[in-house]
C-alpha positions as CSV (number, residue, x, y, z in Angstrom):
1,M,-7.2,4.4,13.8
2,T,-8.4,8.1,12.5
3,R,-8.6,8.8,8.7
4,P,-7.1,12.2,7.4
5,S,-9.3,15.2,7.1
6,A,-10.1,16.7,3.7
7,V,-7.4,19.4,4.5
8,A,-4.9,16.9,5.3
9,R,-5.7,15.3,2.3
10,V,-5.0,18.2,0.1
11,A,-2.2,19.1,2.1
12,D,-0.4,15.5,1.4
13,A,-1.4,15.8,-2.5
14,Y,0.4,18.9,-3.1
15,E,3.6,17.2,-0.9
16,R,3.3,14.5,-2.8
17,I,3.0,16.7,-6.6
18,A,6.2,18.0,-5.2
19,A,7.8,14.7,-4.2
20,V,7.4,13.1,-7.5
21,D,8.2,15.7,-9.5
22,R,6.1,14.9,-12.7
23,P,5.1,18.3,-14.3
24,E,3.9,16.3,-17.6
25,I,1.0,15.1,-15.5
26,W,-0.9,18.4,-15.4
27,I,-2.1,20.7,-17.6
28,T,-4.0,23.0,-15.4
29,L,-3.8,22.7,-11.5
30,R,-5.8,24.2,-9.4
31,D,-4.5,27.2,-7.1
32,R,-3.3,25.2,-3.5
33,D,-5.2,28.3,-1.5
34,D,-8.7,27.4,-3.6
35,V,-8.5,23.7,-2.6
36,L,-8.1,24.1,0.9
37,A,-10.4,26.7,1.0
38,E,-12.8,23.6,-0.4
39,A,-11.5,21.1,1.9
40,T,-12.4,23.1,4.9
41,E,-15.7,23.7,3.9
42,I,-16.0,19.7,3.2
43,D,-14.8,18.9,7.0
44,R,-17.1,21.8,8.2
45,R,-20.0,20.4,6.4
46,T,-19.1,16.5,7.5
47,A,-18.3,17.9,11.1
48,G,-22.0,19.1,11.0
49,G,-23.1,15.7,10.2
50,E,-23.8,15.7,6.5
51,R,-23.1,12.6,4.9
52,L,-20.9,12.7,1.7
53,P,-20.3,9.4,0.2
54,L,-16.6,10.5,-0.9
55,A,-15.8,13.3,1.6
56,G,-12.7,14.4,0.9
57,A,-11.5,12.2,-1.4
58,I,-9.1,13.7,-4.3
59,A,-9.6,13.7,-7.9
60,A,-7.8,14.3,-11.3
61,V,-10.0,15.1,-14.3
62,K,-8.8,14.3,-18.0
63,D,-8.6,17.3,-19.6
64,N,-11.4,16.3,-22.3
65,I,-13.8,17.0,-19.4
66,D,-15.2,20.1,-18.3
67,V,-14.0,21.7,-14.9
68,E,-16.0,24.5,-14.5
69,G,-13.3,27.6,-13.6
70,L,-10.5,25.7,-15.7
71,P,-9.9,25.5,-19.0
72,T,-10.8,22.5,-21.2
73,T,-7.6,22.1,-23.9
74,A,-8.2,18.7,-25.4
75,G,-4.4,18.8,-25.4
76,S,-4.5,21.6,-28.0
77,M,-4.2,24.8,-26.3
78,A,-5.3,26.7,-29.9
79,Y,-8.5,24.7,-29.2
80,A,-9.2,25.5,-25.3
81,Y,-12.4,26.8,-24.1
82,H,-13.7,27.8,-21.0
83,P,-16.8,26.1,-19.5
84,D,-19.3,27.7,-17.8
85,A,-20.3,24.5,-15.5
86,D,-18.9,21.0,-14.9
87,A,-19.3,17.7,-16.9
88,T,-22.0,15.9,-15.3
89,A,-19.8,13.1,-14.2
90,V,-17.6,15.8,-12.8
91,A,-20.7,17.5,-10.9
92,R,-21.9,14.0,-9.5
93,L,-18.5,13.6,-7.8
94,R,-18.3,17.2,-6.4
95,A,-21.9,16.5,-5.0
96,A,-20.6,13.1,-3.6
97,G,-17.5,15.7,-1.3
98,V,-14.8,14.6,-4.2
99,I,-12.2,17.8,-4.4
100,V,-10.7,18.1,-8.1
101,L,-7.3,18.7,-8.1
102,G,-6.8,19.5,-12.0
103,K,-7.0,18.7,-15.3
104,T,-4.8,16.2,-16.6
105,N,-2.4,15.6,-19.8
106,L,-3.9,13.1,-22.4
107,D,-2.9,11.8,-26.2
108,Q,-4.3,14.8,-28.2
109,F,-7.9,14.4,-28.7
110,A,-8.2,11.4,-27.1
111,T,-6.6,9.8,-30.1
112,G,-4.3,7.2,-29.1
113,L,-3.2,4.7,-26.3
114,V,0.5,5.6,-25.6
115,G,0.5,8.8,-23.7
116,T,3.0,10.4,-25.5
117,R,0.7,12.1,-28.1
118,S,0.4,15.4,-26.6
119,P,2.2,19.2,-27.3
120,F,2.6,18.9,-23.2
121,G,4.9,16.2,-23.2
122,A,4.8,12.5,-22.9
123,V,3.6,11.7,-20.1
124,R,6.2,8.7,-18.1
125,N,5.1,5.6,-16.8
126,A,4.7,5.8,-12.8
127,W,6.8,2.9,-12.2
128,N,9.9,3.3,-14.8
129,P,10.3,6.8,-16.7
130,E,11.6,5.6,-19.7
131,R,8.4,3.7,-20.4
132,I,5.1,4.8,-21.8
133,S,2.1,5.4,-19.6
134,G,-0.4,4.5,-21.9
135,G,-3.0,6.9,-22.8
136,S,-5.3,8.2,-23.8
137,S,-5.6,8.9,-20.1
138,S,-2.3,9.3,-19.3
139,G,-1.9,12.1,-16.8
140,S,-5.1,10.8,-15.0
141,A,-3.6,7.0,-14.4
142,V,0.2,8.1,-13.5
143,A,-1.4,10.8,-10.7
144,T,-3.5,8.1,-9.5
145,A,-0.6,5.4,-9.5
146,L,1.7,7.7,-7.8
147,G,-0.9,8.5,-5.0
148,I,-1.3,12.0,-5.8
149,V,-5.0,11.6,-6.0
150,D,-7.3,9.0,-4.6
151,I,-9.3,8.4,-7.7
152,A,-9.2,9.9,-11.7
153,L,-11.2,10.2,-14.9
154,G,-10.5,9.2,-18.2
155,T,-12.1,8.6,-21.0
156,D,-12.3,5.5,-23.0
157,T,-13.2,4.9,-26.7
158,A,-10.6,2.0,-27.9
159,G,-9.1,1.4,-24.5
160,S,-7.7,4.6,-23.2
161,G,-9.6,3.8,-19.4
162,R,-7.7,0.4,-19.2
163,V,-4.5,0.1,-20.7
164,P,-3.0,3.3,-18.8
165,A,-4.5,1.4,-15.8
166,A,-2.5,-1.7,-16.7
167,L,0.7,-0.3,-17.0
168,N,0.7,1.8,-14.3
169,G,-0.6,-1.5,-11.6
170,I,-4.2,0.4,-10.8
171,V,-7.8,-0.4,-11.4
172,G,-9.3,1.1,-14.6
173,V,-13.4,0.9,-14.8
174,K,-15.3,1.4,-18.0
175,P,-19.1,1.6,-17.4
176,T,-21.3,0.2,-20.2
177,F,-21.9,2.9,-22.9
178,G,-24.4,5.8,-21.8
179,L,-24.0,4.6,-18.1
180,V,-22.4,7.9,-17.1
181,P,-23.4,10.9,-19.3
182,A,-21.3,12.2,-22.0
183,T,-22.3,15.6,-21.3
184,G,-19.5,17.9,-21.1
185,V,-16.9,15.4,-23.1
186,V,-14.8,16.7,-25.9
187,P,-15.9,13.9,-28.4
188,A,-13.5,11.4,-29.7
189,C,-16.1,9.1,-31.2
190,R,-19.3,10.0,-30.1
191,S,-21.3,6.9,-29.9
192,L,-18.7,4.9,-28.2
193,D,-16.9,7.4,-25.9
194,C,-17.5,6.2,-22.2
195,V,-16.2,8.2,-19.0
196,T,-13.9,6.2,-17.0
197,V,-12.4,5.6,-13.3
198,F,-8.9,5.0,-12.3
199,A,-8.2,4.6,-8.6
200,R,-5.9,2.1,-6.7
201,D,-8.6,0.1,-5.0
202,L,-11.5,-2.0,-6.7
203,A,-14.4,-0.8,-4.6
204,L,-13.2,3.0,-4.7
205,A,-13.5,2.8,-8.3
206,R,-16.6,0.9,-8.6
207,R,-18.5,3.3,-5.9
208,A,-17.0,6.5,-8.2
209,A,-18.5,5.0,-11.3
210,E,-22.1,4.5,-9.7
211,L,-22.0,7.9,-8.2
212,M,-21.6,9.2,-11.6
213,S,-24.3,6.8,-13.2
214,G,-27.8,7.8,-14.3
215,Q,-29.6,10.0,-17.0
216,D,-28.9,13.5,-17.4
217,G,-31.7,14.9,-19.4
218,R,-29.0,16.3,-21.3
219,D,-26.8,13.5,-23.2
220,V,-29.5,11.9,-25.6
221,L,-27.3,8.9,-25.8
222,A,-27.3,8.2,-22.1
223,R,-29.1,5.4,-20.9
224,A,-30.8,4.0,-17.9
225,D,-29.0,1.0,-16.2
226,A,-30.6,-2.5,-16.5
227,P,-28.1,-4.6,-14.6
228,T,-28.1,-8.4,-15.5
229,P,-28.7,-11.0,-12.7
230,G,-25.5,-11.8,-10.2
231,L,-23.3,-14.5,-10.3
232,P,-24.2,-18.1,-10.6
233,A,-23.2,-20.6,-7.9
234,V,-20.1,-21.3,-10.5
235,P,-19.5,-18.7,-12.8
236,R,-17.9,-19.5,-16.2
237,V,-15.3,-17.2,-17.5
238,A,-14.0,-17.6,-21.1
239,I,-10.1,-17.2,-22.1
240,P,-8.5,-16.6,-25.7
241,T,-7.2,-19.7,-26.9
242,P,-3.3,-19.6,-26.9
243,E,-2.8,-18.6,-30.7
244,H,-4.3,-15.3,-29.4
245,L,-1.9,-14.9,-26.6
246,Q,1.3,-14.9,-29.0
247,G,3.0,-12.2,-29.2
248,M,3.2,-11.0,-25.9
249,A,5.9,-9.7,-23.6
250,D,8.0,-11.5,-22.0
251,G,6.6,-13.4,-19.0
252,W,3.2,-12.0,-19.7
253,V,1.2,-15.4,-21.1
254,E,2.7,-17.0,-17.6
255,A,1.5,-14.2,-15.7
256,F,-2.0,-14.4,-17.3
257,R,-2.0,-18.1,-16.7
258,A,-1.1,-17.6,-13.2
259,T,-4.1,-15.2,-13.2
260,V,-6.4,-17.6,-14.4
261,D,-5.2,-20.3,-12.3
262,R,-5.8,-18.3,-9.2
263,L,-9.5,-17.1,-10.6
264,E,-10.2,-20.9,-11.1
265,A,-9.2,-21.5,-7.5
266,T,-11.8,-19.2,-6.3
267,G,-14.7,-21.7,-7.6
268,V,-14.6,-20.1,-11.2
269,E,-15.1,-22.4,-14.4
270,I,-12.3,-21.6,-17.2
271,V,-13.4,-22.6,-21.0
272,E,-10.7,-21.4,-23.6
273,V,-12.9,-19.9,-26.6
274,D,-11.5,-18.5,-29.7
275,I,-12.1,-15.2,-30.0
276,A,-10.7,-14.4,-33.4
277,P,-14.1,-12.6,-34.4
278,L,-13.5,-9.8,-31.6
279,L,-10.3,-9.4,-32.4
280,E,-10.9,-9.0,-36.1
281,A,-13.9,-6.4,-35.0
282,A,-11.5,-4.4,-33.4
283,Q,-9.5,-3.8,-35.8
284,L,-12.3,-1.8,-37.7
285,L,-11.9,0.8,-35.4
286,Y,-8.9,2.2,-36.7
287,G,-8.5,0.3,-39.7
288,G,-12.2,0.7,-41.1
289,A,-14.5,3.7,-41.8
290,F,-15.4,4.4,-37.6
291,V,-12.2,6.8,-38.0
292,A,-14.7,9.0,-39.8
293,E,-16.5,10.2,-36.2
294,R,-13.4,11.1,-35.1
295,T,-13.1,13.5,-38.4
296,A,-16.6,14.2,-37.4
297,A,-15.7,15.5,-33.8
298,V,-12.6,17.7,-34.4
299,G,-11.8,17.2,-38.1
300,D,-12.9,20.9,-38.9
301,F,-11.0,22.3,-36.1
302,I,-7.5,20.4,-37.3
303,A,-8.5,21.2,-40.8
304,A,-8.4,24.5,-40.4
305,H,-5.3,25.0,-38.1
306,T,-3.3,23.0,-40.3
307,D,-0.7,25.7,-39.6
308,L,-0.3,24.7,-35.9
309,I,0.6,20.9,-36.9
310,G,3.7,20.0,-35.3
311,P,3.8,23.0,-32.4
312,D,0.6,22.3,-30.8
313,I,-1.4,20.1,-32.6
314,D,0.4,16.2,-33.0
315,P,1.0,15.0,-36.2
316,T,0.2,11.4,-35.5
317,V,-3.6,12.6,-34.2
318,A,-3.9,14.9,-37.0
319,A,-3.1,12.3,-39.8
320,I,-5.5,9.6,-38.1
321,V,-8.4,12.3,-37.6
322,L,-7.9,13.9,-40.9
323,A,-7.7,10.4,-42.9
324,G,-11.9,10.2,-42.1
325,A,-12.6,12.8,-44.2
326,D,-11.9,10.1,-47.0
327,V,-14.7,7.8,-45.7
328,R,-17.4,7.2,-48.0
329,A,-21.4,6.4,-47.0
330,V,-21.2,3.2,-48.3
331,D,-18.3,2.3,-46.6
332,Y,-19.4,2.9,-43.3
333,V,-22.2,1.2,-44.0
334,R,-20.7,-2.2,-45.0
335,D,-18.2,-1.6,-41.7
336,R,-21.4,-1.8,-39.9
337,E,-22.7,-4.8,-41.4
338,R,-19.0,-6.3,-41.0
339,L,-19.0,-5.6,-37.5
340,A,-22.8,-6.6,-36.7
341,A,-21.7,-10.3,-38.0
342,L,-18.6,-10.2,-36.3
343,G,-20.0,-9.4,-33.0
344,W,-22.9,-12.1,-33.5
345,E,-20.2,-14.6,-34.4
346,G,-18.1,-13.7,-31.0
347,M,-20.9,-13.5,-28.9
348,S,-22.4,-16.7,-29.8
349,R,-19.0,-18.6,-29.1
350,L,-19.1,-16.8,-25.5
351,E,-22.6,-18.0,-25.2
352,G,-23.2,-19.8,-21.5
353,T,-20.2,-17.7,-19.9
354,D,-20.4,-15.0,-17.6
355,A,-16.9,-12.9,-18.9
356,L,-14.1,-13.1,-20.9
357,L,-10.9,-12.6,-19.0
358,T,-7.9,-11.7,-21.1
359,P,-4.6,-9.7,-20.4
360,T,-5.4,-5.6,-21.2
361,T,-3.3,-5.4,-23.6
362,T,0.2,-7.2,-25.2
363,W,3.2,-5.3,-23.8
364,H,4.6,-2.6,-22.4
365,P,7.0,0.1,-24.8
366,S,9.3,2.4,-24.1
367,I,9.1,5.8,-24.7
368,A,11.7,5.4,-27.4
369,E,10.1,2.3,-28.8
370,V,6.7,4.4,-29.7
371,A,8.8,7.4,-31.2
372,A,10.4,5.1,-33.9
373,D,7.1,3.4,-34.6
374,P,4.2,5.6,-33.2
375,V,1.6,3.9,-35.3
376,G,2.6,0.7,-35.2
377,A,3.4,0.3,-31.4
378,N,0.0,2.2,-30.4
379,S,-2.1,-0.6,-32.6
380,R,-0.5,-3.1,-30.4
381,M,-1.7,-1.8,-27.3
382,G,-5.7,-2.2,-28.6
383,R,-5.7,-5.9,-29.4
384,F,-7.9,-6.7,-26.3
385,T,-9.6,-3.6,-25.5
386,N,-10.4,-2.4,-29.2
387,F,-14.2,-4.4,-29.6
388,A,-15.8,-3.4,-26.4
389,N,-17.4,0.0,-27.1
390,L,-18.2,-1.0,-30.6
391,L,-19.8,-4.1,-29.9
392,D,-21.5,-2.6,-26.6
393,R,-19.5,-4.1,-23.7
394,S,-19.1,-3.5,-20.3
395,A,-15.3,-4.1,-19.1
396,L,-12.7,-3.4,-16.3
397,A,-8.8,-3.6,-15.9
398,V,-7.4,-5.0,-12.5
399,P,-3.7,-5.1,-11.3
400,A,-2.4,-8.8,-11.7
401,G,1.4,-8.8,-10.3
402,V,4.6,-7.6,-11.6
403,V,6.4,-9.3,-14.5
404,N,10.3,-7.8,-14.9
405,G,9.8,-4.7,-12.7
406,L,6.6,-3.7,-14.2
407,P,3.2,-3.8,-13.0
408,F,1.2,-6.7,-15.5
409,G,-2.5,-6.5,-15.9
410,V,-5.8,-8.2,-16.8
411,M,-9.1,-7.0,-18.1
412,L,-12.7,-8.5,-17.5
413,T,-15.2,-7.7,-20.3
414,G,-19.0,-8.6,-20.6
415,P,-22.3,-7.8,-21.9
416,A,-23.8,-4.1,-21.5
417,F,-25.0,-3.5,-17.7
418,A,-22.9,-6.4,-16.6
419,D,-20.7,-3.6,-14.2
420,R,-21.7,-5.1,-11.1
421,R,-20.9,-8.8,-12.3
422,L,-17.8,-8.0,-13.2
423,A,-16.6,-5.7,-10.3
424,E,-17.5,-9.5,-8.5
425,L,-15.5,-11.8,-10.4
426,A,-12.6,-8.8,-10.2
427,G,-12.8,-9.1,-6.7
428,R,-12.2,-12.6,-6.5
429,L,-8.5,-11.6,-7.9
430,S,-7.9,-8.8,-5.6
431,A,-10.6,-9.6,-3.0
432,A,-8.1,-9.9,0.3
433,E,-6.2,-6.6,1.6
434,I,-3.4,-6.8,4.1
435,D,-2.5,-3.8,6.6
436,I,1.5,-3.2,7.0
437,L,3.3,-0.8,9.3
438,V,6.0,1.3,8.0
439,V,8.2,3.0,10.1
440,G,10.8,4.8,8.2
441,A,11.5,4.9,4.3
442,H,8.2,4.1,3.1
443,L,6.5,6.9,5.1
444,R,4.5,9.1,2.8
445,D,7.0,11.8,2.6
446,Q,10.2,9.4,2.5
447,P,11.8,8.3,-0.6
448,L,10.6,4.8,-0.6
449,N,7.0,5.6,-0.3
450,H,6.1,5.2,-4.2
451,Q,6.5,1.6,-3.8
452,L,3.8,1.4,-1.5
453,V,1.9,3.4,-3.9
454,A,2.7,1.5,-7.1
455,V,1.6,-1.9,-5.3
456,G,-2.0,-0.6,-4.8
457,G,-1.2,0.9,-1.1
458,S,-3.5,3.5,0.6
459,F,-2.8,5.5,3.7
460,V,-4.9,4.3,6.5
461,A,-3.7,6.1,9.3
462,D,-0.8,7.3,12.2
463,V,0.0,5.1,15.0
464,Q,2.1,4.1,17.5
465,T,3.6,1.3,18.6
466,A,3.3,-0.7,21.6
467,S,6.3,0.2,24.3
468,I,8.1,-3.1,23.4
469,Y,10.8,-1.9,20.5
470,R,13.8,-0.2,19.5
471,L,14.4,1.5,16.3
472,H,18.2,1.9,14.8
473,A,19.4,3.9,11.8
474,L,20.9,1.6,9.4
475,A,23.8,2.2,6.9
476,T,21.8,2.0,3.9
477,T,20.9,3.8,0.7
478,P,18.6,5.4,0.9
479,A,18.7,5.5,5.0
480,K,16.3,3.9,6.8
481,P,15.6,2.8,10.3
482,G,15.7,-1.1,11.8
483,L,12.7,-1.7,14.3
484,V,13.4,-4.4,16.6
485,R,11.5,-5.9,19.4
486,A,13.2,-5.5,23.0
487,A,13.9,-7.7,25.3
488,Q,13.9,-4.9,27.8
489,D,13.6,-1.2,28.1
490,G,11.5,-1.0,25.0
491,T,9.7,2.4,23.7
492,S,6.6,3.5,21.7
493,I,8.0,4.0,17.8
494,A,5.6,6.3,15.7
495,G,4.6,4.8,12.4
496,E,2.0,4.8,9.7
497,V,-0.4,1.7,8.7
498,W,-1.1,1.7,4.7
499,R,-3.7,-1.0,3.1
500,L,-2.5,-3.4,0.2
501,P,-4.3,-5.5,-2.2
502,A,-3.2,-9.0,-1.5
503,A,-1.6,-9.3,-5.0
504,G,0.4,-6.2,-4.4
505,F,1.5,-6.8,-0.9
506,G,3.2,-10.5,-2.4
507,A,5.1,-8.1,-4.8
508,F,6.1,-5.7,-2.2
509,V,7.2,-8.4,0.2
510,S,9.2,-9.9,-2.7
511,S,11.3,-7.0,-3.2
512,L,12.4,-6.3,0.2
513,P,15.8,-6.2,0.5
514,Q,17.8,-7.9,3.1
515,P,18.4,-6.9,6.2
516,M,14.5,-6.0,5.8
517,A,11.4,-8.5,6.8
518,I,7.8,-8.5,7.4
519,G,6.5,-9.6,11.2
520,S,4.1,-9.4,13.4
521,V,4.2,-5.5,15.4
522,Q,1.6,-4.7,18.7
523,L,0.4,-1.2,18.2
524,A,-0.3,1.1,21.6
525,D,-4.2,0.2,21.4
526,G,-3.6,-3.5,21.4
527,S,-4.2,-4.5,18.3
528,R,-1.4,-6.2,15.7
529,V,-0.3,-5.7,12.5
530,S,2.2,-7.2,9.5
531,G,5.0,-4.8,9.6
532,F,8.7,-3.9,8.8
533,L,11.0,-5.5,11.0
534,C,14.9,-6.0,11.0
535,E,17.2,-8.5,11.2
536,P,19.2,-8.5,14.0
537,A,22.2,-9.1,12.7
538,A,21.9,-6.0,10.7
539,L,22.2,-3.8,14.1
540,A,26.1,-4.3,14.3
541,G,27.4,-0.4,14.8
542,A,23.6,1.0,13.8
543,A,22.9,3.7,16.3
544,D,20.0,3.4,18.7
545,I,17.5,6.4,17.9
546,S,14.6,5.0,19.8
547,D,14.3,8.1,21.9
548,F,13.7,10.5,19.3
549,G,10.4,8.0,19.4
550,G,10.4,7.5,15.4
551,W,12.4,8.5,12.0
552,R,11.1,11.7,11.7
553,A,11.9,12.8,14.5
554,Y,15.4,11.8,14.3
555,L,15.7,13.4,10.5
556,A,13.8,16.3,12.2
557,G,17.2,16.6,14.7
558,G,19.5,17.3,12.4
559,A,20.4,13.5,11.3
560,T,22.5,13.3,7.9
561,V,20.8,10.9,5.8
């Protein structure tokens, strides 16, 4: 199996952009020819023996992070400026072979957890366009979930690198504050902001985070890594006591309990902890004096452009940011003291545990529900995320299944510099990966491919089956073929291998309609892989299209679908 070149991956990304038709994801998209030229150079360098850790990986960048040659808007055209250099995080990824596709939409000035507070339009959820994507890193998360990009950069102050990950069924890594320099990042709350990574694969997300880490000599708040010891033989993970799980979306408590059981089955000791002090601390982020940091960041700009509130400046964002102007110094000091007390009490209750496991957020509202109550709906999103940066915690969000047709995600939160330890624990929830062969409507350019991407699937290779199968055109909507093993006169059929996390594979298989089934398929090289097969009873009256050698060739031959 051969992986696609950087040029092929770029071409696929632009085809994917056209196929998904989600223009609200992007604020600025690079010219295709320019990106292809960059990809050609990456392929040339790797062919010459140069080692680039992420050669040809495609990335999107939240539009409050500088990319040289592209404007930085932070979600406001009036605020836009043209940086003369990449942000440190972007520069380090590019040095590793990453290709930046463009800048993504966001909750304006990184203020919000919903993904709807933008004059460039609300970013719709990758699974259900009537639902929110989550914010503020909305476009980055959806571009990743829809398979347009391999990784995407976001920022996280209140949970913006974790909530949209959960709502779109992907991984969101929020490193310890300061590990990734914030040079070239428009601040929201400068003492709290973290550059984050989205990916459909935990290992890829962590690798990108590692490559971006390290002091750069320019960000005075950046910190050197001080990794904590690895996990003990029997890790201890805290979970909230039942009262803190009240008010969750339907089915989410049950999904969380199932995730806890899965983690416990890997040899982890689970302990219930009353996390009330942490949840109280979380309320200080927006309900206390800390909002003054947002005013310090962009308050002067908004105050000078009140005439643009509505057409270019989001009214909810403006109200939040300008409110900080009324904060007194004594209020800030008192809230710092209150935060310290709550943090001490909360950490004391977690003493002896390696991490805290919670749902990432509490519900998944529709765009209409957020429009009806923009502040109240947003406040529900950050129950479990808001305290992390206030209390100098590391955290990451991972998919944990599907509930009522929408993704459900969980989050691991730990001490500062426990990033690798959290990844080890998260790996226990998603360690297994399963390869699957697809031959029809789930191919990359076909109408059901998004189902594979949505459950965390990644393209592996173009393949051929062994010459022992027949392919039939089924009368289904959308049109799809049925692959069956032939008793005689078999032929080789073209297909693709995709790699799914075990949890994603289970969710995907459980949604398969009849007559489709999953079975073992032999490839031309003699290896075997799980793949789509068809129940023989469905073949009555179905045309045998095996002589075309594959579904794409059949469609190209003029078939009406």
